[in-house]
N, C-alpha and C positions, 0 to 999 in steps of 0.2 A: 104468356107465357115474360117471365124476365130474361132482361139483357144481359149475356153471358160476354164478359170480354176475351178475348182470344188469347191475350197471354196474363201471367200472372205472376206475383212474384212466389217464391219458396227458400228456403233455408237448406242446401243440398250439403252432406256427408262426405266428403272425397277421400277419408282415411281419417286414421288418429288423430284426434282435435285438429280435426282440421271442415270447419264449414263455413261454403259460401254461400251468400246469397245472389241468388240465382234468378233471372227470366225464363219462364218456361212455358208450355204450352196447356193453359186449362184440359185438364183429364176431359178424355172422352166417354157418355155412360152406353153401357148399352142398355135391350128395351126393360131391361130387369133387374134393374142399377137405378142409384143416387147419385145427385150429383150436391154437396154440402158449402156453404160459403161457411171457412171456418171463424168462430168468434173468440174460442179458446181455445188454449192444450196443454193441461199441463206436463212439468217438466217432472221423470220417470226415474227412480235407479236404475230402470235396465237399460233405459237408454243412457243414461249417463255412462254406465259401463262397457256402453257395447260400440260407443262414440268415443271414448279417451283409451279405451285396449283397443277399439280398433280390430274390435271379433269377428266383424262382417265385412267383407267383402262390399267399398263403393263403386258406384254413387246410390245412395240413400237419398230418401227424405222420413227421417224418423218425426216421432210422437207420435202417442196414440188416447191418451187421456181428452177425446177432444167432443167440442159442444157447438153447435152453429146452425146454419137456417138451409133448408132445402130449396135451393133455387131451380134444380129441375129433378126432373121425374120423370124416369124412364117408361115407357107407352103401356107397358103391364104390369108396374106396379101396382098394387092396391093397397090401401088402409095408411098411405101418404100424400100429400099433398105441396107444393108448391107455399115457402113463407112462412111452415112451421117449423119450431123450433124445435132441434133435439139432439139427444146425447148418443155419442155413437159407441159401439163396440166391435171390435177389431179381429174378436177371433168367436167362433161359433161351431161347437164337432159336430161331428154327420150324425148324430145317436142311433147309431146302426153298426158301429163296427165293436172287434171285441172289445177295447180300449174304455170305449163310450159304456155298455155292458158293465163293466166294472165302475160306470162313474168317474174312470180316471180318464174327463174330458180332453185336459191338458198334453195326454200323451197319446191321441186321436190324428191321423193323419192332416185332416180337415182342418184342425184346430190351428193346429199349425201351419199353415196357412194364410197370411195376414189377411184380411179382406178387405182391406182400405187402405189407399195410393192418395200419392199426390204425384208420381210416374217414377219410372225405373222400376227395382225389385221391390211389391209392395212391401212398406215398414211402417205401415201406421199412418203414417203423411200430416199429422195434424201441424207440424212449422211451415207451412206453404197455406195462401189464400182460398184453395179450393179443395176439396178431398172427391174421390169416387169412390160410392161404398158399393160393394159388389154384393151377389146375389145371396149368396149363404150367409151373411152378418146381418142383413134385413130383420130379423127375429130380435136382435140384442140392439134394435136401434128402438131408445127411449123419446115419447115425446115429452117435451121440459112445459111442466102447468104455467100459466100467467104469470103464476105472482113468484114465482122465482126463477132465478141470473142463470146465464149460460156459464158462470161460475160454478153452480152446484150441479148444472147438468155435467160439465168436466168431469166432477170428480165422482161419477158415479162409479166409474172403471177400479180407483183404488179404491171405493167402498168394500166395493164386489171382491175384490182378493182379497182383504179382510175378512167379509163372512163369512166368506169359503176357510178361510183358515180356522177360524174359529169352530164350524160346524165340524171338522174332519176332529176334536177334539172330544166330541160326546159329553161336555162336558154338566153338572147338574145346579144347578139352584145353590148358592150357599156356597159355591167350589173355592178354594181360594188359588188363585192364579199370578204367577208374577210375570209382568212385563216388562223387556228389561229394553230400555230405551224409549224415551219420547220424544220422538220427532212425529213427524206429520203420519206416516204408519202408526209407532208404538199409540200416539193418543186416541187413533182409530179406535186399533186394539182396547185400549181403557174404556174408552166410552162405551164399544160396542157389548162389552163382557159387563160390565156396570149395569148396562140397559135390560140385559137376559139375567141377573141375579146373581151374578158374581162379583167376591170381594178380591180387589185388585192391588197388588202391591205394585207398584210404579217403579222402578229405578230409574236415575238418570247423573249427568255430569253436572249440567245447568238447572240452576234453581228455578230458572222464567220458564222452564219448561214441566217443570215439575208441579209449579202452581196451576200450571192449565191442564197437567195430570188430576190435580185434586177439584178445579173445578169438570172436569170431565166425568168426575164421579171413585178417583181414587178413593180407597180407601186408607193404604197408608205411603206416602213414598219414602225414598231413599237417596239419598244424595251420594252420588260416589266422588269421592277426589280423586285428586290426581295423585302421586308415587311421588312429590313433593312436599304432599298433606295428606296424605293414606287415610285420615280421621273422615268416615262417611258418618252422616247423621239422618236421621228419623224424622220423619211428622205424621202427626194423625196415630198417635199414641201414646197411653198417659203412662206408661213405663218404660223404663231407660233400658236400651240395650247397647252391645260394644259391635254386633257384626250383623251383618243379613241372615247368617245361618242362625241366628239366637235369636233375631225376630222374629224369623217363622217358623222355629221350633216355640215361640211363645205362643204363637198366632194359632196354630196346629195343635198345642200341649205335645208335639212332640214327635209328632204322624207325619208332616213333611206338607209341603205344597201341592194342592191335585196335580198342577200343570204349570210348567214355563215356558214365556212365547217370546222367542229372541228376536227379537226388532235391530238389531245392529250386531256388523259382522267381525263379532267376537269370539274366536272357541275360546277364551279363556272363560268367556261368560257362557259359554256353552257347557264347560267341564262342572262347571259353580252350580247350572241348573238342574246340573245329576247329580250332584249331591243334596240337592236342597227336596227336588221332588218326592214325593211319597213311592213306596212300592205300590207299583200298576198304575201311576201314574205318568205324563208324556211331557216331553220336551220337544216344542216346534221349533224349527227355523223358518227362519222366514227372509234373513236376509243373505246369507252364503251363496248367491248363485252366481258366483266366477270360478268356472271348472277349473280343474286339474288341479286346487291344491290340497292339502292333506291333513290330518289333524291328529291327536292321539285323543284318546277316547276308552273311557273305563269299558271294558266290552262286558263284565262280566252286572253291572249294574243294568245292560240292556236282558243279558238272558237272566241270572239267578232275579235282581229284584224286580225282572216285567216292567220297566221302566220303560218305558216307546219312545224312541230319537223319529221325529217323522217332521216331512216336509210339507207343504204346498206352495205350490208355486199358480199364478195368473190366475183368472175369473172361472165362473161360471156364471155361464149366460142364465140357466133355468133358474137365478136366485136375482136376476134385474127386477122381477115385480117389487120383491122384497126391499131390496135395495135404495128403488125408487122412491119406497113409503118412507124409510128412513132418512132418507136424505129430504127430500121435498116435503115432509113433516116437519124441520127440522127439529128430531129426537138426535138425529146426531148432524149437528149446524157445522158444516165443512168451511161455511165463510169465516170463522174463527181460527181456522188455519193456513189462513191464506193472508203471506205478510208482501209478497212481493209480485208485481205483475212490470212483464217488459213487453214493446213492443216487437214485432217480428224480425226487425233488422238488427233486434239487437240479443237474440236466442243465443248466440255463443255465452254473453255474459249471461244469461238466464241461467245455463246448464253450469258455469263456472259457481256462480253463486250457490245452487241447489248440492253440487259437489263437494265445497268448500263451505258450508252454512257457517254464522254469523251466530251470537247469541239472539238477535234482533231477529234475525232470518227464518221459516218455518217455509211451506210449503209454495212454490214458486212457479208460477203462469207466464206462458205467451196469450198476449191479448190483443186482439186486433178488432176495428170501429169499434164502435159507442156501445157499449155493454149496458 
């Protein structure tokens, strides 16, 4: 049995924008649980919002895109062993309730109970040296192959959320899809859609991100200029157009695009996407997770034009095997998206950078130990 210290360092949320490095007791585990030493934890926008807006009562330890090493196994755990490298999955549904029968897993009461903690109210716990992995989330734990890194393991959870959203769209090979926003999540959408045979129109304000989008498979890219310089630019086509609307008309012979994925929290982009999507198409919201905000929508586009406005939130553990194949085979090479790694004691700086990205920053992670 590995030697486990009695105490550990953890980054504790004590209120809005108040993160403190504290010394805590290493979590105790039950007979059907695991203790994992954290190696990497990604910074996720949902945690950023909770921390910056203080939407949950303190104290908590956030961080849920987690990979590490099993250092203790409960006596009744089967299928896992100490020293194995694993990627964790903090939400797993019961598969028995009314919500689960409708595959609305994120609405399941068990799913909403976070199953990984470093202490206090369970909130993921990845911004700590050790985490306790509880019984009901063990089915979501994935072993990391020898050739793959902890960084890749930590990316399974965000890729899972994106794949779940793509499957909600029920697209056909050859369909044309707009992906608005080419941050880390938008680029995952661009790559997954391309792998499934879709033709992607990628938009962003930064040419550096559009270049990555082209490398990830986008067929066309559209650079959205600021209000001071409103002219937009197109790459990936032999013809010239003056607007995104004109571009999509040309690409689809006036039919309209089949779907639009909104990977930026912009109501204006949602309204534009409603106009660009064909009748019977879909607009999927992925970034609008802050409650209480109101937005104007043309409801006739939803009713008369049958343009579905749908959402997708969190992950689906039943997709874990498919996600693992995509990431560990490097068909979706997440390593290219990781630009910044911070040590545990600089978690607050990592979250600040992820919340206010620069042109050179993409995916930000908190790393511990030698990877």
